[in-house]
C-alpha positions, 0 to 999 in steps of 0.5 A: 037732203038733196036740192037741185035748182036749175036755170037757163044760163049763167045770169038767169035766175041768179036772184032765185039761186041766192034767195034759196041758198040764203033760206037753206043757210037760215034753217041750218042746212048746207048751202047750195052747191054751185056746179056751174051753168048749162053747157048746152047753151054754147052748143045751141048758139053754135048750131044757130050760127051754123044754120045762119051760115047755111041758110036754106042749104041745111042738107049740107050742114047735116052732111058736114056735121056728120063728116066732122064727127065721123072723122 
C-alpha cells in the first residue's frame, strides 16, 4: 500500500501528517515515510527576492538568470 501526503512547507499540515501516521499505525499498517519538505519554496522565495531587487526591470532579471545558468 502506498499513501502519499503532501504539504506546502515544513510546518504546514504537521497535525494532519501526525494524525494520518497514527491512524496508519493503529490499523497495523506501516507509518508514513517522511521524505522531507518541498524544496520549491526555497527557489520561490529566492525568485521573489530577485523580483523585489529588480522591481520594474524584469527584463534584466531574465537575462541575468539566463546568463547565470548558461555559464
